[in-house]
VOMI-218258 format. One record per residue: residue number from 1; residue in one letter; chain; x, z, y of N, C-alpha, C in turn. Coordinates in Angstrom, 3 decimals. Atoms other than C-alpha are relative to their C-alpha. Last residue first. Example, Ala and Ser with C-alpha at 12.3 -4.5 7.8 and 13.67 -1.06 7.14 Angstrom:
% residues 2
NODE   seq   type   mol        n_u        n_w        n_v       ca_u       ca_w       ca_v        c_u        c_w        c_v
NODE     2      s     A     -0.820     -0.060     -1.190     13.670      7.140     -1.060     -0.770      0.730      1.090
NODE     1      a     A      0.890      0.000     -1.190     12.300      7.800     -4.500      0.900      0.000      1.200
//
This chain:
% residues 274
NODE   seq   type   mol        n_u        n_w        n_v       ca_u       ca_w       ca_v        c_u        c_w        c_v
NODE   274      k     A      0.789      1.062     -1.183     29.075     45.735     29.309      0.543      0.365      0.848
NODE   273      d     A     -0.910      0.767      0.050     31.015     47.691     26.372      0.160     -1.026      1.026
NODE   272      g     A     -0.740     -0.480     -0.829     28.894     50.896     26.499      1.392     -0.907      0.401
NODE   271      a     A      0.031     -0.645     -1.570     27.435     49.827     23.646      0.485      0.782      0.730
NODE   270      k     A      0.353     -1.987      0.107     29.132     47.677     21.365     -0.680      0.737      1.132
NODE   269      v     A     -0.061     -0.773     -1.104     29.325     43.558     22.448     -0.453      1.527     -0.856
NODE   268      a     A      0.443     -1.541      0.342     29.577     40.817     19.871      0.369      0.854      1.057
NODE   267      f     A     -0.689     -0.592      0.389     30.186     37.013     21.160     -0.663      1.766     -0.021
NODE   266      i     A     -1.059     -0.094     -0.014     28.893     33.991     22.033      0.721      1.049     -0.398
NODE   265      f     A     -0.764     -1.012      0.393     25.539     33.389     20.138      1.553      0.157      0.491
NODE   264      k     A     -1.399      0.220      0.684     23.703     30.425     21.400      0.653      1.652     -0.068
NODE   263      v     A     -0.893     -0.794     -0.676     19.941     30.278     22.145      0.833     -0.069     -0.835
NODE   262      k     A      0.291     -0.255     -1.131     17.305     27.992     21.560      1.015      0.616      0.756
NODE   261      d     A      0.379      1.738     -0.859     17.529     26.434     18.270      0.332      0.244      0.960
NODE   260      k     A     -1.213      0.995     -0.214     19.108     29.643     17.074      0.172     -0.821      0.599
NODE   259      n     A     -0.257      1.356      1.215     15.910     31.637     17.243      1.475     -0.641      0.704
NODE   258      a     A     -1.565      0.099      0.274     16.612     35.079     19.374     -0.372     -1.210     -0.937
NODE   257      t     A     -0.100      0.485      1.245     13.829     34.131     21.906      1.723      0.379     -0.805
NODE   256      y     A     -0.588      1.069      0.137     14.092     36.337     25.105     -0.217     -0.174     -1.378
NODE   255      y     A     -0.289      0.691      0.744     12.599     39.346     26.529      0.341     -1.360     -0.324
NODE   254      g     A      0.664      1.116      0.900     12.459     41.289     29.509      0.316     -0.022     -1.613
NODE   253      t     A      1.120      0.637     -1.024     14.266     43.202     32.581     -1.121     -0.803     -0.981
NODE   252      p     A      0.433     -0.918     -1.268     16.564     45.286     31.106     -0.941      0.048      0.232
NODE   251      t     A     -0.559     -0.710     -0.965     17.050     43.172     27.858     -0.598      0.471      1.091
NODE   250      s     A      0.612     -1.070     -1.346     15.666     42.414     24.326      1.099      0.233      1.101
NODE   249      l     A     -0.971     -0.167     -0.388     16.161     39.116     22.176     -0.592      1.105      1.563
NODE   248      r     A     -0.639      0.533     -0.784     13.702     38.753     19.409      1.157      0.717      1.077
NODE   247      y     A     -0.747     -0.037     -1.048     13.665     38.129     16.358      0.245      0.578      1.276
NODE   246      i     A     -0.435      0.934     -0.629     10.986     37.070     13.005      0.869      0.948      1.187
NODE   245      k     A     -0.438      0.673      0.771      9.169     38.552     10.357      1.255     -0.977      0.783
NODE   244      g     A      0.662      1.021      1.509      7.338     41.048     11.943      1.127     -0.488     -0.513
NODE   243      y     A      1.496     -0.045     -0.473      9.183     41.932     15.457     -0.367     -0.842     -1.169
NODE   242      k     A      0.996      0.811      0.822     12.740     43.132     15.037     -1.661     -0.093      0.284
NODE   241      i     A      0.398     -0.878      1.610     15.200     43.625     17.215     -1.270     -0.915     -0.427
NODE   240      p     A      1.023      0.617      1.092     18.097     41.680     18.588     -0.820      0.996     -0.078
NODE   239      t     A      0.273     -0.656      1.296     19.922     43.365     21.746     -0.921     -0.096     -0.627
NODE   238      a     A      0.936     -0.176      0.593     20.684     41.177     24.626      0.336      0.633     -1.275
NODE   237      y     A     -0.442     -1.500      1.537     23.523     40.343     27.277     -1.408      0.312     -0.479
NODE   236      f     A      0.968     -1.371     -0.395     22.799     37.231     29.564      0.408      0.699     -1.313
NODE   235      r     A     -1.025     -1.187      0.427     24.902     33.875     30.132     -0.795      1.289      0.101
NODE   234      s     A      0.450     -1.285     -0.867     22.861     30.529     31.814      0.529      1.010     -1.444
NODE   233      g     A     -1.514     -0.283     -0.193     23.757     27.287     30.000      0.390      1.049      0.196
NODE   232      k     A     -1.062     -0.092      0.897     20.672     25.911     30.116      1.658      0.058      0.192
NODE   231      i     A     -0.172      1.050      0.323     18.433     27.073     32.530      1.233     -0.241     -1.228
NODE   230      l     A     -1.753      0.160     -0.309     17.243     30.891     32.512     -0.204     -1.686      0.071
NODE   229      r     A     -0.240      0.990      0.932     13.320     32.116     33.557      1.699     -0.538     -0.192
NODE   228      t     A     -1.401      0.118     -0.091     11.931     34.645     35.628      0.612     -1.098     -1.173
NODE   227      h     A     -0.631      1.054     -0.885      8.641     34.165     36.152      1.713     -0.390      0.066
NODE   226      r     A     -0.473     -0.565     -1.447      7.853     36.500     33.575     -0.164     -1.162      0.841
NODE   225      k     A     -1.004      1.160     -0.298      5.469     34.969     30.357      0.431      0.583      1.583
NODE   224      s     A      0.206     -0.054     -1.308      2.782     37.824     29.051      1.394     -0.916      0.768
NODE   223      k     A      1.009      0.526     -0.560      2.079     36.955     25.582     -0.297      0.010      1.210
NODE   222      f     A     -0.261      1.549     -0.818      5.364     36.628     24.231     -1.529     -0.388      0.152
NODE   221      q     A      0.501      1.130      0.474      4.860     39.645     21.415     -0.250     -1.321      0.886
NODE   220      v     A     -0.880      0.513      1.098      8.009     41.700     22.707     -1.187     -1.377     -1.025
NODE   219      d     A      0.158     -1.013      1.938      6.666     41.968     25.767      0.359     -0.077     -0.599
NODE   218      n     A      0.099     -1.005      0.038      7.200     40.765     29.527      0.021      0.873     -1.474
NODE   217      f     A      1.202      0.030      0.115      8.432     37.079     28.852     -0.174      1.866     -0.306
NODE   216      q     A     -0.194     -0.880      0.377     11.725     34.936     29.920     -1.845      0.776     -0.265
NODE   215      h     A      0.878     -0.493     -0.780     11.433     31.139     29.665      0.399      1.941     -0.885
NODE   214      l     A      0.352     -0.977      1.336     14.144     29.671     28.156     -0.602      1.134      1.061
NODE   213      v     A      0.895     -1.422     -0.593     14.486     26.215     30.303     -0.359      0.897     -1.046
NODE   212      s     A      0.302      0.512     -1.578     16.684     22.977     29.420     -0.387      1.169      0.979
NODE   211      q     A      1.386      0.960     -0.574     17.300     24.954     26.069      0.609     -0.605      1.260
NODE   210      t     A     -0.319      0.813      0.459     20.564     26.539     24.908     -1.052     -1.587      0.458
NODE   209      a     A      1.192      0.605     -0.107     20.713     29.536     26.851      0.393     -1.350     -0.268
NODE   208      e     A      0.172      1.140     -0.998     23.601     31.688     26.294     -1.096     -1.082     -0.778
NODE   207      y     A      1.181      1.513      0.603     23.950     34.701     24.502      0.072     -1.024      1.164
NODE   206      l     A      0.069      0.757     -1.373     26.661     38.225     25.185     -0.882     -1.628     -0.687
NODE   205      g     A     -0.711      0.473     -0.353     25.651     40.596     22.360     -0.194     -0.600      1.255
NODE   204      p     A     -0.032     -0.361     -1.535     23.845     42.921     20.257      0.777     -0.817      0.384
NODE   203      t     A     -1.188     -0.598     -0.790     23.615     40.964     16.651      0.404      0.192      1.718
NODE   202      q     A      0.155     -1.679      0.157     20.769     39.992     14.855      0.994      0.626      0.703
NODE   201      y     A     -0.948     -0.976     -0.343     20.099     36.118     15.758     -0.304      1.366     -0.138
NODE   200      y     A     -0.265     -1.366     -0.773     17.477     34.538     14.190      1.277      0.579      0.199
NODE   199      e     A     -0.940     -1.070      0.607     16.821     31.061     11.553      0.803      1.137      1.575
NODE   198      p     A     -0.555     -0.407     -0.656     13.801     28.790     11.727      0.515      1.424     -0.210
NODE   197      k     A      0.990     -1.580     -0.743     12.535     28.232      8.673      1.221     -0.041      1.153
NODE   196      a     A     -0.487     -1.322      0.032     14.001     24.390      7.712     -0.611      1.022      0.346
NODE   195      p     A     -1.185     -0.087     -0.447     11.647     21.517      7.110      0.605      1.737      0.383
NODE   194      k     A      0.343     -1.692     -0.281      9.456     21.277      4.110      1.394      0.023      1.048
NODE   193      i     A     -1.164     -0.487     -0.728      9.254     17.584      3.063      0.026      1.716      0.531
NODE   192      v     A      0.215     -1.061     -1.373      6.425     16.617      0.795      1.276      0.474      0.371
NODE   191      v     A     -0.426     -0.733      0.468      6.793     13.170     -1.163      0.257      1.683      0.953
NODE   190      g     A      0.759     -0.839      0.431      4.657     10.908     -0.834      0.557      1.285     -0.534
NODE   189      s     A      1.165     -0.226      0.864      6.773      8.086     -1.734     -1.094      1.223     -0.012
NODE   188      g     A      0.064     -1.017      1.074      8.747      7.677      0.970     -0.978     -0.362     -0.869
NODE   187      s     A      0.641     -0.718      0.345      8.027      5.830      4.383      0.296      1.377     -0.774
NODE   186      l     A     -0.315     -0.907     -1.187     10.642      3.395      4.789     -0.538      1.307      0.385
NODE   185      s     A     -1.486     -0.075     -0.172     11.256      2.020      1.384      0.189      0.847      1.253
NODE   184      g     A     -0.138     -1.347      0.460      7.299      2.740      0.566      1.570      0.255      0.339
NODE   183      d     A     -0.760     -0.648      1.534      6.980     -0.977     -0.476     -0.025      1.617     -0.067
NODE   182      f     A      0.546      0.907      1.370      5.479     -2.896      2.414      0.452      0.812     -1.091
NODE   181      d     A     -1.149     -0.165      1.330      6.584     -0.374      5.378     -0.791     -0.814     -1.050
NODE   180      l     A      0.977     -0.648      1.172      4.679     -1.640      8.571      1.216     -0.125     -0.925
NODE   179      s     A     -0.349      1.056      1.398      6.739     -1.107     11.661     -0.742      0.116     -0.924
NODE   178      a     A      0.572     -0.182      0.998      5.709      0.788     15.153      0.453     -1.579     -0.817
NODE   177      d     A     -0.168      1.015      1.345      7.708      1.122     17.954     -0.584      0.065     -0.505
NODE   176      v     A     -1.264     -0.106      1.470      6.029      3.453     20.486      0.681     -1.403     -0.562
NODE   175      k     A     -1.424     -0.765     -0.552      5.055      3.244     24.142      0.550      0.223     -1.110
NODE   174      l     A     -0.485     -1.216      0.009      1.150      3.666     23.164      1.584      0.079      0.409
NODE   173      g     A      0.265     -0.790     -1.115     -0.914      0.738     24.106      1.201      1.227      0.113
NODE   172      d     A      1.012     -0.551     -0.786     -1.620     -0.139     20.885      0.319      0.966      1.135
NODE   171      y     A      1.173     -0.101      0.851      2.099     -0.307     19.572     -1.430      0.741      0.678
NODE   170      n     A      0.980     -0.658     -0.601      4.640     -1.069     22.255     -1.332      0.067     -0.740
NODE   169      d     A     -0.668     -1.148     -0.533      7.683     -1.845     20.784     -1.103      0.469      0.952
NODE   168      t     A     -0.085     -0.766     -0.989      6.405     -3.944     17.757      0.221      0.994      0.763
NODE   167      y     A      0.856      0.971     -0.937      6.603     -5.668     14.923      0.049     -0.224      1.036
NODE   166      q     A      0.306     -0.366     -1.655      9.338     -3.560     13.240     -0.446     -1.294      0.576
NODE   165      w     A     -0.014      1.158     -1.346      9.405     -4.726      9.276     -0.426      0.625      0.694
NODE   164      a     A      0.655     -0.160     -0.947     10.011     -3.004      6.420      0.235     -0.733      1.367
NODE   163      n     A      0.449     -1.373      0.555     11.360     -3.809      2.927     -1.081      0.473      0.733
NODE   162      a     A     -0.563     -0.946     -1.416     12.306     -7.408      4.006     -0.813      1.412     -0.763
NODE   161      n     A      0.347     -1.671      0.992     11.679     -9.697      0.777      0.311      1.346      1.073
NODE   160      d     A      0.970      0.022      1.972     12.585    -12.693      2.249      0.212      1.428     -0.088
NODE   159      i     A     -0.661     -0.423      1.306     13.735    -12.456      6.257     -0.653      0.169     -1.396
NODE   158      g     A     -0.955      1.743     -0.180     11.518    -14.475      8.994      0.969      0.524     -1.029
NODE   157      p     A     -1.221     -0.385     -0.135      9.749    -10.934      9.324      0.736     -0.680      0.706
NODE   156      q     A     -0.629      0.050      0.789      6.154    -12.380     10.112      1.299     -0.094     -0.355
NODE   155      s     A      0.667     -0.194      0.582      4.020    -13.288     12.445      0.255      0.164     -1.335
NODE   154      v     A      0.347      0.533      1.286      5.994    -13.145     14.936     -0.986      0.212     -0.467
NODE   153      g     A      0.571      1.364     -0.777      5.973    -11.833     18.742     -0.029     -0.842     -1.185
NODE   152      y     A      1.632     -0.063     -1.059      8.418     -9.182     17.681     -0.405     -1.435      0.459
NODE   151      a     A      0.482      1.298     -0.795     10.954     -9.061     15.214     -1.056     -0.226      0.022
NODE   150      a     A      0.428      0.000     -1.323     13.374     -5.814     13.581     -0.413     -1.618      0.297
NODE   149      v     A     -0.264      1.199     -0.855     13.912     -5.986      9.783     -0.916      0.276      1.479
NODE   148      w     A      1.215      0.272     -0.966     13.980     -2.843      7.894      0.703     -0.511      1.341
NODE   147      i     A     -0.273     -0.222     -1.068     16.212     -3.576      4.866     -1.296      0.333      1.007
NODE   146      h     A      1.407     -0.145     -0.494     16.617     -2.118      1.050      0.126      0.360      1.829
NODE   145      k     A      0.819      1.300     -1.001     19.744     -3.923     -0.205     -1.287      0.343      0.399
NODE   144      d     A      1.482     -0.096      0.476     21.986     -0.801     -1.076     -1.031     -1.276      0.931
NODE   143      i     A     -0.050     -0.549      0.889     25.675     -1.478     -1.194     -1.441      0.074     -0.851
NODE   142      l     A      0.338     -1.687     -0.388     25.484     -4.193      1.358     -0.586      0.746     -1.690
NODE   141      k     A     -1.363     -1.139      0.256     27.179     -7.487      0.234     -0.154      1.560      0.140
NODE   140      a     A     -0.469      0.911      1.334     23.972     -9.728     -0.115      1.523      1.257     -0.306
NODE   139      r     A      0.918     -1.041      0.962     22.426     -7.995      2.822      0.542     -0.211     -1.653
NODE   138      d     A     -0.456      0.861      0.999     25.408     -9.296      5.141     -1.017      1.170     -1.180
NODE   137      i     A      0.154     -0.662      1.617     24.389     -7.652      8.146      0.337     -0.721     -0.765
NODE   136      r     A     -0.448     -1.289     -0.679     26.260     -9.691     10.788     -0.068      1.532     -0.358
NODE   135      k     A     -1.071     -0.462      0.995     25.049    -12.361      8.058      1.036      1.594      1.275
NODE   134      e     A     -1.260      0.786     -0.666     23.604    -14.677     10.997      1.246      0.541     -0.931
NODE   133      a     A     -0.088      1.652      0.176     20.162    -14.215      9.500      1.261     -0.354     -0.080
NODE   132      f     A      0.323      0.126      1.640     20.418    -10.260      8.591      0.481     -1.339      0.338
NODE   131      w     A     -1.427     -0.252      0.064     21.612    -10.298     12.814      0.578     -0.154     -1.965
NODE   130      s     A     -1.001      1.446     -0.367     18.854    -12.572     13.908      1.262      0.702     -0.060
NODE   129      g     A     -0.096      1.489      0.546     16.299    -10.588     12.305      0.837     -0.455     -0.258
NODE   128      s     A      0.815      1.023     -0.688     17.388     -7.315     14.205     -0.159     -1.245     -1.413
NODE   127      g     A     -0.775      0.484     -0.568     18.482     -4.280     12.230     -0.654     -1.481      0.308
NODE   126      y     A      0.928      0.634     -0.917     17.603     -1.339      9.979      0.763     -1.172      1.283
NODE   125      t     A     -0.920      0.345     -1.063     19.470     -0.282      6.861     -0.781     -0.757      1.099
NODE   124      i     A      0.704      1.202     -0.454     17.324      1.990      4.524      0.965     -0.755      1.158
NODE   123      v     A     -0.118      0.498     -1.295     18.057      4.725      2.324     -0.248     -1.539      0.335
NODE   122      n     A      1.283      0.356     -0.304     16.418      6.850     -0.739      0.634     -0.396      1.973
NODE   121      t     A      0.471      1.432      0.362     19.477      7.793     -2.514     -0.802     -0.550      0.621
NODE   120      f     A      1.352      0.638     -0.463     20.542     10.880     -0.931     -0.398     -1.352      0.337
NODE   119      g     A      0.892     -0.064      1.129     22.847     12.834     -3.774     -1.335     -0.497      1.300
NODE   118      n     A      0.556     -1.169     -1.008     25.743     13.304     -0.842     -1.470      0.293     -1.057
NODE   117      a     A     -1.169     -0.824      0.775     27.799     10.316     -2.807     -0.369      1.402      0.347
NODE   116      k     A      0.153      0.176      1.275     24.638      7.958     -1.661      0.540      1.349     -0.629
NODE   115      l     A      1.988     -0.958      0.250     24.510      9.566      2.092      0.027      0.132     -1.295
NODE   114      e     A     -0.542     -1.713     -0.376     28.904      8.978      2.021     -1.817      0.176      0.000
NODE   113      k     A     -0.939     -0.475      1.582     28.360      5.299      0.110     -0.238      1.800      0.182
NODE   112      l     A      0.816     -0.101      1.311     25.585      4.244      3.023      0.868      0.905     -0.782
NODE   111      f     A      1.213     -1.087     -0.114     27.813      4.995      5.774     -0.933      0.630     -1.237
NODE   110      a     A     -0.180     -0.801      0.108     30.723      2.957      4.183     -0.657      1.382      0.503
NODE   109      n     A     -0.303     -0.836      0.992     28.491      0.513      3.764      0.762      1.407     -0.555
NODE   108      v     A      1.599     -0.139      0.670     27.134      0.131      7.236      0.188      0.419     -1.589
NODE   107      e     A      0.352     -1.449     -0.363     31.258     -0.064      7.938     -1.227      0.714     -0.254
NODE   106      a     A     -0.894     -1.148      0.992     31.722     -3.117      5.479     -0.441      1.693      0.969
NODE   105      t     A      0.421     -0.508      1.407     28.543     -4.705      6.769      1.209      0.636     -0.720
NODE   104      t     A     -0.005     -0.956     -0.379     29.275     -5.097     10.921     -0.194      1.043     -1.748
NODE   103      k     A      0.486     -0.079      0.918     30.764     -8.392     11.361     -0.313      1.748     -0.074
NODE   102      w     A      1.259      0.562      1.040     30.076     -8.677     14.674     -0.059     -0.197     -1.053
NODE   101      p     A      0.024      1.098     -0.073     31.391     -5.735     16.114     -0.571     -0.963     -0.185
NODE   100      l     A     -0.402     -0.121      1.410     29.570     -2.685     17.036      0.385     -1.675      0.373
NODE    99      d     A     -1.540     -0.430      0.540     29.817     -1.845     20.710      0.017     -0.387     -1.468
NODE    98      q     A     -1.051      1.258     -0.518     26.027     -3.738     21.465      1.668      0.256     -0.289
NODE    97      a     A     -0.567      0.023     -1.159     24.416     -0.973     19.251      0.715     -1.497      0.540
NODE    96      e     A      0.362      1.292     -0.860     21.670     -2.810     16.555      1.005      0.724      1.408
NODE    95      v     A     -1.422      0.972     -0.228     22.624     -1.332     13.440     -0.848     -0.771      0.677
NODE    94      d     A      0.746      0.399     -1.429     19.515      2.065     13.037      1.951     -0.733      0.491
NODE    93      l     A     -1.190      0.115     -0.635     20.542      3.366      9.437     -0.023     -0.940      1.193
NODE    92      a     A     -0.245      1.113     -0.292     17.641      5.245      7.755      1.282     -0.358      0.483
NODE    91      l     A     -1.423      0.440     -1.131     17.800      7.898      5.413     -0.029     -0.963      0.599
NODE    90      v     A     -0.706      1.257     -0.321     14.409      8.239      3.187      0.930      0.462      1.251
NODE    89      t     A      0.024      0.672     -0.768     14.096     11.925      2.002      0.618     -1.519      0.324
NODE    88      s     A      1.295      1.154      0.441     13.726     12.873     -1.605      0.107     -0.831      1.176
NODE    87      k     A     -0.844      1.317      0.386     17.472     14.457     -1.178     -1.293     -1.088     -0.317
NODE    86      d     A     -0.604     -0.297      1.318     15.511     17.605      0.973      0.643     -1.679     -0.317
NODE    85      l     A      0.485      0.799      1.177     15.350     18.001      4.201      0.455     -0.332     -1.025
NODE    84      g     A      0.234     -0.256      1.033     16.444     21.510      5.774     -1.227     -1.283     -0.707
NODE    83      f     A      1.593      0.272     -0.646     16.882     20.290      9.801     -0.436      0.491     -1.824
NODE    82      s     A     -0.026     -1.014     -1.140     20.443     21.429      9.050     -1.331      0.198     -0.043
NODE    81      k     A     -0.601     -0.992      0.814     20.965     19.418      5.808     -0.892      1.213      1.094
NODE    80      v     A      1.087     -0.177      1.151     19.903     16.593      7.659     -0.271      1.259     -0.846
NODE    79      w     A      1.036     -0.058     -0.539     22.115     17.496     10.902     -1.389      0.118     -1.258
NODE    78      a     A      0.105     -1.463     -0.345     25.239     17.861      8.761     -1.298      0.446      0.224
NODE    77      l     A      0.255     -0.585      1.105     23.988     14.294      7.068      0.215      1.964      0.073
NODE    76      f     A      1.630     -0.572      0.185     24.120     12.922     10.446     -0.620      1.185     -1.107
NODE    75      y     A      0.449     -0.250     -0.998     27.715     13.961     11.206     -1.726      0.219     -0.220
NODE    74      k     A     -0.058     -1.608     -0.277     28.902     13.102      8.359     -0.454      1.007      0.523
NODE    73      a     A      0.695     -0.401      1.404     27.644      9.685      8.005     -0.104      1.541      0.109
NODE    72      e     A      1.284     -0.338     -0.527     28.943      9.517     11.521     -0.920      0.224     -1.467
NODE    71      s     A      0.041     -1.477     -1.458     32.407     10.284     10.539     -1.525     -0.050      0.313
NODE    70      s     A      0.293     -1.415      0.494     31.975      7.522      7.481     -0.096      1.372      0.888
NODE    69      g     A      0.089      0.093      0.738     31.265      4.731      9.138     -0.536      1.326     -0.953
NODE    68      h     A     -1.101     -0.758      0.788     32.222      4.390     12.566     -0.667      0.653     -1.271
NODE    67      g     A     -0.911      0.164      0.957     30.260      1.838     13.733      0.809      0.111     -0.759
NODE    66      h     A     -0.621      0.645     -0.946     28.310      2.895     16.737      1.039     -0.459     -0.892
NODE    65      f     A     -0.996      0.286      0.647     24.922      3.563     14.560      1.105     -0.279      1.088
NODE    64      f     A     -0.144      0.790     -0.818     21.734      5.346     15.738      1.340     -0.593     -0.083
NODE    63      h     A     -0.964     -0.171     -0.444     20.921      7.576     12.609      0.719     -1.401      0.695
NODE    62      y     A     -0.523      1.669     -0.100     16.951      7.612     11.365      1.317      0.936      0.965
NODE    61      v     A     -0.633     -0.096     -1.156     14.940     10.212      9.758      1.044     -0.757      0.307
NODE    60      s     A     -1.180      0.637     -0.404     11.990      9.829      7.904      0.600      0.759      0.709
NODE    59      v     A     -0.845      0.312     -1.285      9.133     12.492      7.418      0.941     -0.894     -0.409
NODE    58      t     A     -1.220      0.748     -0.001      6.114     13.221      5.295      0.630     -0.836      1.165
NODE    57      g     A     -0.076     -0.732      0.598      2.855     15.217      5.418      1.559     -1.006     -0.722
NODE    56      f     A     -0.198      1.054      1.104      1.302     13.229      7.834      0.272      0.461     -1.458
NODE    55      v     A      1.031      0.932     -0.240     -0.128     15.893     10.595      0.323     -0.979     -1.207
NODE    54      k     A      1.313     -0.832     -0.351      2.418     19.213      9.637     -1.368     -1.298     -0.108
NODE    53      f     A      0.341     -0.092      1.471      5.301     16.889      8.326     -1.583      0.702     -0.092
NODE    52      g     A     -0.258      1.157      0.684      5.478     15.091     12.064     -0.490     -0.185     -1.516
NODE    51      n     A      1.477      0.390      0.031      4.726     18.430     13.389     -0.267     -1.982     -0.756
NODE    50      a     A      1.441     -0.955      0.599      7.770     19.397     11.680     -1.282     -0.104      0.579
NODE    49      v     A      0.384      0.037      1.516      9.918     16.332     12.040     -0.811      1.248     -0.466
NODE    48      q     A      0.539      1.190      0.155      9.053     15.767     15.980      0.179      0.041     -1.447
NODE    47      e     A      1.709     -0.002     -0.266      9.527     19.345     16.946      0.103     -1.081     -0.784
NODE    46      r     A      0.137     -1.057      1.111     13.408     19.221     15.100     -1.810     -0.014     -0.040
NODE    45      a     A      0.200      0.965      1.450     14.070     15.876     16.780     -0.618      1.374     -0.809
NODE    44      k     A      1.837     -0.495      0.173     13.009     16.902     20.294      0.090     -0.282     -1.155
NODE    43      p     A      0.576     -1.326     -0.558     16.468     17.428     21.454     -1.353      0.440     -0.685
NODE    42      n     A      1.119     -0.409     -1.014     17.885     14.660     19.745     -0.704      1.250     -0.043
NODE    41      i     A      0.632     -0.605      0.725     21.759     15.003     18.426     -1.821      0.025      0.831
NODE    40      y     A      1.767     -0.181     -0.697     24.100     13.455     19.921     -1.012      0.351     -0.931
NODE    39      g     A      0.322     -1.254     -0.952     27.978     13.863     19.362     -1.443      0.496      0.367
NODE    38      t     A     -0.294     -1.196      0.504     29.182     11.648     16.754     -0.343      1.284      0.382
NODE    37      g     A     -1.299     -0.564      0.141     27.597      8.766     16.818      0.081      1.192     -0.773
NODE    36      e     A     -0.881      1.789     -0.067     23.754      8.846     17.312      1.400      0.319      0.026
NODE    35      t     A     -1.712      0.142     -0.829     21.640     11.296     15.741      0.279     -0.945      0.616
NODE    34      l     A     -0.895     -1.174      0.552     17.974     12.408     14.508      1.040      0.213      0.912
NODE    33      k     A     -1.847      0.304     -0.394     15.766      9.566     15.461      0.378      1.208      0.061
NODE    32      v     A     -0.571     -0.847     -1.233     12.423     10.379     13.731      1.439     -0.443      0.245
NODE    31      v     A     -1.577     -0.416      0.499     10.620      8.075     11.354      0.868      0.991      1.759
NODE    30      t     A     -0.770      0.789     -0.545      6.672      8.399     11.001      1.639      0.108     -0.010
NODE    29      t     A     -1.667     -1.211      0.220      3.815      8.618      8.942      0.765     -0.257      1.521
NODE    28      d     A     -0.501     -0.590      1.438      0.599      6.650      8.701      0.816      1.259     -0.022
NODE    27      i     A     -1.270     -0.276      0.423     -0.419      5.869     12.157      0.115      0.635     -0.997
NODE    26      g     A     -0.338      0.633      1.460     -3.907      4.101     12.702      1.479      0.276     -0.549
NODE    25      h     A      0.252      1.358     -0.143     -4.814      5.172     16.395      0.622     -0.446     -1.187
NODE    24      s     A      1.434      0.174     -0.656     -6.201      8.873     15.445      0.529     -2.028      0.214
NODE    23      k     A      0.109      0.171      0.928     -2.452      9.353     13.503     -1.185     -1.172      0.411
NODE    22      l     A     -0.332      1.309      0.659     -1.179      8.612     16.697     -0.613      0.016     -1.310
NODE    21      s     A      0.722      0.889     -0.824     -3.335     11.132     18.382      0.575     -1.026     -0.826
NODE    20      k     A      1.812      0.217      0.715     -2.809     13.779     15.410     -0.264     -1.005      1.000
NODE    19      m     A      0.341      0.622      1.252      0.844     13.471     16.196     -1.327     -0.752     -0.572
NODE    18      y     A     -0.796      1.406     -0.385      1.060     13.915     19.973     -0.186     -0.785     -1.672
NODE    17      s     A      0.952      1.245     -0.788     -1.397     16.856     19.226      0.089     -0.696     -0.211
NODE    16      e     A      0.760      0.198      1.588      1.449     18.167     16.606     -1.796     -0.678      0.632
NODE    15      s     A      0.447     -0.771     -0.030      4.037     18.024     20.048     -1.177     -0.436     -1.661
NODE    14      s     A     -0.346     -0.695      1.105      6.971     15.707     19.891     -1.314      1.092     -0.402
NODE    13      g     A      0.457     -1.469      0.291      5.778     13.377     22.269      0.785      0.454     -1.581
NODE    12      q     A      1.506     -0.382      0.656      8.079      9.897     22.637     -0.167      1.350     -0.149
NODE    11      f     A      0.737      0.150     -1.664     11.524      9.182     25.006     -2.090      0.129     -0.663
NODE    10      v     A      0.358     -0.722     -0.877     13.168     11.374     22.898     -0.600     -0.466      1.310
NODE     9      s     A     -0.855     -0.204     -0.711     12.894      9.290     20.032     -0.172      1.047      0.990
NODE     8      l     A      0.373     -1.434     -1.058      9.996      8.741     17.487      1.527      0.324      0.683
NODE     7      d     A     -1.453     -0.247     -0.396      9.613      5.286     15.510      0.018      0.754      1.076
NODE     6      a     A     -0.757      0.226     -1.693      6.197      4.600     14.611      1.560      1.024     -0.350
NODE     5      v     A     -0.991     -1.030     -0.538      5.388      3.863     10.679      0.375     -0.329      1.637
NODE     4      k     A     -0.653     -0.229     -1.398      2.113      2.305      9.557      0.966      0.604      0.706
NODE     3      k     A     -0.242     -1.468     -0.974      2.038      1.694      5.533      0.231     -0.203      1.967
NODE     2      t     A     -1.175     -0.021     -0.871      1.595     -1.008      3.100     -0.681      1.047      1.231
NODE     1      m     A      0.833     -0.119     -0.828     -0.025      0.176      0.082      0.487     -0.151      1.081
//
């Protein structure tokens, strides 16, 4: 059964309501941009993966390639594992960057080989129809033949036996790329993927905000938000306190989250050291 797959990056929404809106417009699942090169992580990826899973039941993820096969694959895999995505997950490689050499197949294979060596066998390579036709990506030489072809304004992918076809960059006026997955190679086979549970700091010390804005609350329940907020890079001293199964960071003026995705632990301090 052919499925419609929305391609999400930092330019699209990440909330559960956004995913439900996509579903109401006929989207069956999503493929989320996770990483790029060896230093970029999509800041919306964790929420996009989690809420995509809630609404659609499956999520695929992809890496935007800059031609350094093994090193980029290792970077991508570190985040795949951090997100708790299991080995049934479809991992896609987006091959379209302008800085890539004319012939990219060897480095694409190096990337795919690293994924497979780590047990991730459901892989697919993305590229424009012209790149496949001109053998910039030589499908015949790929160690995995599953391909995801981009071709807009035409009635078919233009490449024989393509597994998936990205056919629009503005599906239903929603400003989101959409693809047809012909055989499950892009969206997977319906295996449930459970994102990793949030992790929390438990050591008193100096912390740093890693979100663009970190809100402070009057109460440990986070029911009353203060006007105080920290910008990314701001540092503060705090003592973690347990709240149910999670932790909050207690300060003299209020409480912050202790979620490791939103703050970074700098160093520990003992009472009286500050």
